[in-house]
C-alpha positions in Angstrom: 51.8 127.1 55.5 50.2 126.5 52.1 49.9 129.3 49.6 47.4 129.7 46.7 48.1 132.7 44.5 45.5 134.0 41.9 46.7 136.1 39.0 44.9 137.3 35.9 45.7 137.7 32.3 44.4 139.1 29.0 42.1 141.8 30.5 40.9 143.2 33.8 37.5 142.4 35.2 37.6 138.7 34.5 36.5 137.8 38.1 39.8 137.1 40.0 38.0 138.2 43.1 35.1 135.9 42.7 37.6 133.1 41.8 39.6 133.7 45.0 36.5 134.0 47.1 35.0 130.8 45.6 38.2 128.8 46.2 38.2 130.1 49.7 34.6 129.0 50.2 35.5 125.4 49.1 38.4 125.3 51.5 36.4 126.8 54.4 33.7 124.2 53.7 36.4 121.5 54.0 37.2 122.8 57.4 40.5 124.6 56.7 41.4 127.9 58.2 42.0 130.3 55.3 43.4 133.8 55.4 42.8 135.9 52.2 45.1 138.8 51.1 44.3 141.1 48.2 47.3 142.8 46.5 46.3 146.1 44.7 49.2 147.4 42.7 48.0 151.0 42.6 50.1 153.6 44.4 47.2 154.8 46.6 47.5 153.9 50.3 44.0 152.7 50.1 40.8 152.9 48.0 39.2 155.7 50.0 39.8 158.6 47.6 39.0 156.7 44.5 36.1 157.7 42.2 33.3 154.9 42.2 32.7 155.6 38.5 36.3 154.4 37.8 36.9 151.9 40.5 33.5 150.6 41.8 32.5 150.8 45.4 34.8 151.4 48.3 34.3 148.6 50.7 34.9 149.3 54.4 36.4 146.7 56.8 35.7 146.2 60.5 38.7 148.3 61.5 37.7 151.2 59.1 40.2 150.4 56.3 38.8 151.5 52.9 39.5 148.7 50.4 38.8 147.3 46.9 35.4 145.6 46.5 37.0 142.2 46.1 37.5 142.1 49.9 33.8 142.3 50.1 33.5 139.2 48.0 35.9 137.4 50.4 33.8 138.4 53.4 30.5 137.4 51.8 31.7 134.1 50.4 33.8 133.0 53.3 31.8 134.3 56.1 34.7 136.1 57.8 35.6 139.6 58.9 38.9 141.2 57.6 41.1 144.1 58.6 43.4 146.5 56.7 46.4 144.1 56.9 44.6 141.8 54.5 45.0 144.5 51.8 48.4 145.3 50.4 48.9 148.3 48.1 52.0 149.7 46.4 51.5 152.8 48.5 51.6 150.8 51.8 54.7 148.9 50.8 56.7 151.9 49.6 55.6 153.9 52.7 57.0 151.1 55.0 60.2 150.8 53.0 60.8 154.6 53.0 60.1 154.8 56.8 62.6 152.0 57.4 65.2 153.7 55.2 64.7 157.0 57.0 65.1 155.2 60.4 68.4 153.6 59.2 67.0 150.1 59.2 68.9 149.2 56.0 72.3 150.2 57.5 73.4 152.4 54.6 72.5 150.0 51.8 71.2 151.2 48.5 67.5 150.6 48.8 66.2 148.8 45.7 63.1 146.9 44.4 65.0 143.7 44.9 65.6 142.7 47.7 64.1 145.5 49.9 60.6 146.0 48.3 60.1 142.3 47.5 61.2 141.4 51.0 58.7 143.8 52.4 55.9 142.2 50.4 56.9 138.7 51.4 57.2 139.7 55.1 53.8 141.3 55.0 52.2 138.1 53.6 53.9 135.8 56.0 53.2 138.0 59.0 49.4 138.1 58.3 49.3 134.4 57.7 51.2 133.8 61.0 49.1 136.2 63.1 45.9 134.6 61.9 47.2 131.1 62.5 46.0 130.1 59.1 46.6 126.8 57.3 46.2 128.2 53.8 47.0 131.8 52.7 45.0 132.8 49.6 46.6 135.7 47.7 44.9 137.6 44.8 47.2 139.8 42.7 45.2 142.6 41.3 45.6 143.9 37.7 46.8 142.0 34.7 50.0 140.1 34.2 52.3 142.4 32.2 51.2 145.6 34.0 54.2 147.6 35.1 52.6 148.3 38.4 52.4 144.6 39.4 56.0 143.6 38.5 57.5 143.9 42.1 54.6 141.8 43.5 54.9 139.1 40.9 58.7 139.0 41.5 57.9 138.6 45.3 55.5 135.8 44.5 58.3 134.1 42.4 60.7 134.3 45.3 58.0 133.1 47.7 57.4 130.0 45.6 61.1 129.2 45.5 61.5 129.7 49.3 58.3 127.9 50.4 58.7 124.9 48.0 56.6 123.5 45.2 54.6 121.3 47.5 53.3 124.3 49.5 52.4 126.6 46.6 49.8 126.8 43.8 49.5 129.5 41.2 46.0 129.8 39.7 45.9 131.9 36.5 42.5 133.3 35.3 42.3 134.1 31.6 39.7 134.9 29.0 38.6 132.3 26.5 36.7 134.4 23.9 34.4 133.0 21.2 35.0 134.0 17.6 32.2 134.8 15.2 31.7 131.1 14.4 31.4 130.2 18.1 34.8 128.6 18.4 36.6 128.9 21.8 39.9 130.6 21.2 42.9 129.7 23.3 45.5 132.1 21.9 44.9 134.9 24.4 45.5 132.3 27.2 48.7 131.1 25.5 50.1 134.6 25.3 49.1 135.4 28.9 50.9 132.3 30.2 53.9 133.2 28.1 54.0 136.5 29.9 53.9 134.7 33.2 56.8 132.5 32.2 58.9 135.5 31.2 58.5 136.6 34.9 59.7 133.2 36.1 56.2 131.9 37.0 54.4 128.8 35.7 50.7 128.3 36.4 49.6 125.2 38.2 45.9 125.8 37.4 44.3 127.7 34.5 40.8 128.9 35.0 39.1 129.8 31.7 36.4 132.5 31.7 34.1 131.9 28.9 30.4 132.5 27.9 29.9 128.7 27.8 31.5 125.6 29.4 34.9 124.8 28.1 35.0 121.9 25.6 37.3 119.0 26.2 39.2 119.9 23.1 39.7 123.4 24.4 41.0 122.1 27.7 43.4 119.7 25.9 44.8 122.5 23.7 45.4 124.7 26.7 47.0 121.8 28.6 49.4 121.1 25.7 50.4 124.7 25.0 50.5 125.9 28.6 52.1 122.8 30.2 49.4 122.1 32.8 47.5 118.8 33.3 44.1 118.6 31.6 42.5 118.2 35.1 44.0 121.5 36.1 42.3 123.4 33.2 39.0 124.6 34.9 36.0 125.9 33.1 34.4 129.0 34.6 31.5 129.7 32.3 29.0 132.5 32.8 26.3 131.7 35.4 23.1 133.4 36.5 24.4 134.1 40.0 27.9 134.5 41.3 27.2 132.3 44.2 27.1 129.3 41.8 30.8 129.7 41.1 32.1 127.5 44.0 29.7 124.7 42.8 31.1 125.1 39.2 34.6 124.7 40.6 33.5 121.6 42.6 32.0 120.1 39.5 35.3 120.7 37.7 37.2 119.0 40.5 39.2 122.0 41.5 38.9 121.3 45.2 40.3 117.8 44.8 43.1 119.0 42.6 44.2 121.6 45.1 44.1 119.1 47.9 46.2 116.7 45.9 48.7 119.3 44.7 49.2 120.8 48.2 49.1 117.3 49.9 46.1 118.3 52.0 43.5 115.9 53.3 40.5 116.1 51.0 37.4 116.4 53.2 33.8 116.4 52.0 32.4 119.9 52.0 29.4 121.0 54.1 26.2 121.3 52.1 25.2 124.8 53.3 26.4 126.5 50.0 24.6 124.0 47.8 21.4 124.5 49.7 21.8 128.2 49.4 22.2 128.1 45.6 19.3 125.7 45.3 17.1 128.2 47.2 18.2 131.0 44.9 17.3 129.0 41.9 13.8 128.2 43.3 12.7 131.7 44.3 9.3 132.5 42.8 8.1 135.9 43.9 9.8 139.1 42.8 9.9 142.6 44.2 11.1 145.7 42.3 13.4 148.1 44.2 14.4 151.5 42.9 18.0 152.3 43.7 18.3 156.1 43.4 22.0 157.2 43.1 24.4 159.2 41.1 26.8 156.4 40.1 24.2 154.0 38.7 25.9 153.8 35.3 28.5 151.7 37.0 26.6 149.0 38.9 29.7 148.0 40.9 29.5 151.4 42.6 26.6 149.9 44.6 27.8 146.2 44.7 27.3 145.6 48.4 23.9 147.2 48.3 22.9 144.9 45.4 24.2 141.9 47.2 22.6 142.8 50.5 19.2 143.1 48.7 19.8 139.7 47.2 20.7 138.2 50.6 17.5 139.7 52.0 15.5 138.3 49.1 16.8 134.8 49.7 15.8 135.1 53.4 12.3 136.5 52.6 11.8 134.2 49.6 11.8 136.5 46.6 13.9 137.7 43.7 15.1 141.3 43.6 14.6 143.3 40.5 16.8 146.4 40.8 15.5 149.5 39.0 18.5 151.8 38.6 17.5 155.5 38.8 19.9 158.3 38.0 19.3 161.0 40.7 20.4 163.8 38.4 17.5 162.9 36.1 14.9 163.3 38.8 16.0 166.9 39.3 14.6 167.7 35.8 11.0 167.1 37.0 8.9 169.0 39.5 7.0 165.8 40.4 8.3 162.3 40.4 6.6 159.0 40.3 7.7 155.4 40.9 6.1 152.2 39.9 8.1 150.0 42.3 7.7 148.1 45.6 10.4 149.9 47.5 12.8 152.8 47.2 16.4 152.7 48.4 18.7 155.8 48.5 22.3 154.7 49.1 25.4 156.6 50.2 27.3 159.1 48.2 29.1 162.4 48.5 28.6 166.0 47.3 25.9 168.2 45.8 25.3 166.5 42.5 22.1 164.5 42.4 21.2 165.4 46.0 17.9 167.2 45.2 16.8 164.2 43.0 17.4 161.9 45.9 15.3 164.2 48.2 12.5 164.0 45.7 12.6 160.3 45.8 12.5 160.3 49.6 9.6 162.7 49.6 7.7 160.4 47.2 8.3 157.4 49.4 7.2 159.2 52.6 4.1 160.8 51.1 3.0 157.7 49.1 3.7 155.3 51.9 6.1 153.2 49.8 8.7 151.1 51.8 11.9 153.1 52.0 15.4 152.4 53.2 18.0 155.2 53.3 21.7 154.6 53.9 24.4 157.1 55.0 23.9 160.1 52.6 20.4 158.7 52.1 19.8 158.9 55.8 21.1 162.5 55.9 18.9 163.5 53.0 15.9 161.9 54.8 16.5 164.3 57.6 16.7 167.3 55.2 13.5 166.3 53.4 11.6 166.0 56.6 12.9 169.3 57.9 11.9 171.1 54.8 8.5 169.5 54.0 7.2 168.5 57.4 8.8 170.9 59.9 8.7 173.8 57.5 12.4 174.7 57.5 12.4 175.4 53.8 16.2 176.1 53.4 17.3 173.1 55.6 20.3 171.5 54.2 23.7 169.9 54.9 26.8 172.1 55.1 28.5 169.5 52.9 26.2 170.8 50.1 25.9 174.5 50.8 25.8 177.1 53.5 22.3 177.4 55.1 20.4 179.0 57.9 19.3 175.5 59.0 22.2 173.1 58.9 20.3 170.0 60.0 23.3 168.0 58.8 26.7 169.4 59.8 30.2 168.6 60.9 30.6 168.0 64.6 33.1 170.4 66.3 35.9 167.8 66.5 35.6 167.3 62.7 35.9 170.8 61.5 39.7 171.2 61.5 40.4 168.1 59.5 41.8 169.0 56.1 42.8 165.7 54.5 40.4 163.5 52.6 41.9 160.0 52.8 41.2 158.0 55.9 39.8 160.9 57.9 36.1 160.2 57.9 34.3 158.3 60.6 35.2 154.8 59.5 34.7 151.2 60.7 32.7 149.4 63.2 31.0 151.3 66.1 28.9 150.2 69.1 25.3 151.5 68.8 22.6 151.7 71.5 19.0 151.1 70.2 16.0 152.7 71.9 13.5 150.1 73.3 10.2 149.9 71.6 11.4 151.2 68.3 11.3 149.7 64.8 15.1 149.5 65.0 14.8 147.2 68.0 12.2 145.1 66.2 14.6 144.8 63.2 17.7 143.9 65.2 15.9 142.1 68.1 18.5 143.6 70.5 19.3 147.0 72.0 23.1 146.9 71.2 24.6 146.4 67.7 27.9 146.9 65.9 27.8 148.4 62.3 30.4 150.0 60.0 30.6 153.6 59.0 31.9 155.8 56.2 30.9 159.4 56.5 32.0 162.8 57.8 28.8 164.7 58.4 26.2 164.1 61.1 22.7 165.0 62.2 23.1 168.4 64.0 22.1 167.8 67.7 20.6 171.3 67.8 17.7 170.1 65.6 16.9 166.8 67.1 14.2 168.1 69.4 12.2 170.0 66.8 12.5 167.1 64.3 11.2 164.6 66.9 8.4 167.0 67.9 7.1 166.8 64.4 7.1 163.0 64.4 10.5 161.8 63.2 12.0 159.2 65.5 15.7 158.9 66.1 15.9 155.4 67.3 19.6 154.7 68.0 22.7 156.6 69.0 26.4 156.1 69.6 27.3 158.8 72.1 25.8 162.0 70.8 25.6 160.8 67.2 22.3 159.8 65.7 22.5 156.4 64.0 19.0 155.5 62.7 15.7 157.2 62.0 12.2 156.0 61.4 8.6 157.1 60.8 6.1 155.1 63.1 3.0 155.6 61.0 4.5 154.5 57.7 4.5 151.0 56.1 8.3 151.0 56.4 10.5 154.1 56.5 13.9 153.4 58.0 17.3 155.0 57.5 20.8 154.3 58.9 23.8 156.6 59.2 25.9 153.4 59.0 26.3 151.0 56.1 24.6 147.7 57.1 25.3 146.3 53.6 29.0 145.8 54.5 28.2 143.1 57.1 25.6 141.2 55.0 26.4 137.8 53.5 24.1 135.2 51.9 24.1 132.9 55.0 23.6 135.9 57.4 21.7 138.7 55.7 21.6 142.3 57.1 18.6 142.8 59.4 17.6 146.3 57.9 17.7 144.8 54.4 15.6 141.8 55.4 13.0 144.1 57.0 13.0 146.4 54.0 12.5 143.6 51.4 9.9 141.9 53.6 8.0 145.2 53.7 8.4 145.6 49.9 7.0 142.1 49.3 4.0 142.8 51.5 3.5 146.1 49.6 3.5 144.2 46.3 1.1 141.6 47.5 -1.3 144.3 48.8 -1.0 146.2 45.6 -1.8 143.1 43.5 -4.7 142.3 45.8 -6.1 145.8 45.3 -5.7 145.6 41.6 -7.5 142.2 41.4 -10.3 143.6 43.5 -10.7 146.6 41.2 -10.7 144.3 38.2 -13.4 142.1 39.8 -15.5 145.1 40.6 -15.2 146.4 37.0 -16.3 143.0 35.7 -19.4 143.0 38.0 -20.4 146.4 36.7 
């Protein structure tokens, strides 16, 4: 087994996840079987209860595990599906150690960080790699070197390196190379970060320098000298227009060849799929504007998978996506709202804040015949908007928001006794049956699909009949749970209880997103044609 470990220094948010995913992509393209693992040093068991404003989106895996958004990058870049065992947290490790201690597994020993916690970490890593029959295990250590939370994990990595041997191990350290006011690339933060690593008994094999511009040869030589790595192992990772360019940047820098040489792997020429993808992205001409109406829009990473799924759909359709971020709270200040966009998307979210603003956006899309896609909470609010403004149930609402005479969205009976928040929602991939002859069938081109969920409330079955009598179509189900809705006489009005964005990747975009962006592009083209006609008629007058 070969191990590649990615750590970060200087500051958080440098792009360790993109780095890990990009390295994984290069290795996958060479034909190697790679298993990625993300270590999150926080004490939470998982990311499920974390505030998106602080932590970004919660990504949901196939088995329903709620994880850090970096695992979404792994899936999108590497074209794989992961499970909860690919995410290690301090909470999970300590829970396992305490359970073993309570069961007497340590035979009366004093349970300590070393060896018991570090052994648990190493055992977890090795077991996942073994089960997946991987050739290369790719491990990202979250946080920044020097954080107290990550100390046990870095110690476990030190032990792993010693036990597995230098020929089977590479440590990749991602650092910041800032520019001073004169535009000079400064290496001191990198030097200090590497010094911190050395204090922990770790020496980087590769240093990846994040910088606004490509690293100069003189900068690389200085880092090589002070940090004791070969010049060829100092890799530039300058800012790019699109994150999907990063694997090609690493290839240009020779990182793939260096990793193969260091780990004594056969270097194989990569497939060209990724290069063709990036070339296509760079040559997109048309553009559509999509309003994303949410309550976390000040932190764009809160809707990262939505943004990426729109991009994937744009690549498939042949257009760029211009995201117009709309704070749903702001829409509540106005009686009437108006959008100058080609499509409106209302994503998931929880709670009362901003809900009425989202409902106003949905109403506008329905009445003005603007392409619309609703996801999870956006799906539920679409039901509420229709019930109020078409059926005439004026106080229709969700019991998540408030008590109401018409709970068109409610907890199902089996959900009403659940008190805990973490890990108790309807989570993960579920089989869904699609009705024949519906827009859903046209979108997916099949009558059976598997999509991931993250929600607690559902369409109340007691209201399905009256809603459908007024023209709303519920087009797919899993058991008695409604999964999609649509309006037949609309340009494009489609909403899903599940999260299709979680399964989207640039080489296999999500069908609902492709259909939505395609409708938005058609809407734009029709709008431009009408505007040109009006302009021509005015000139003739």
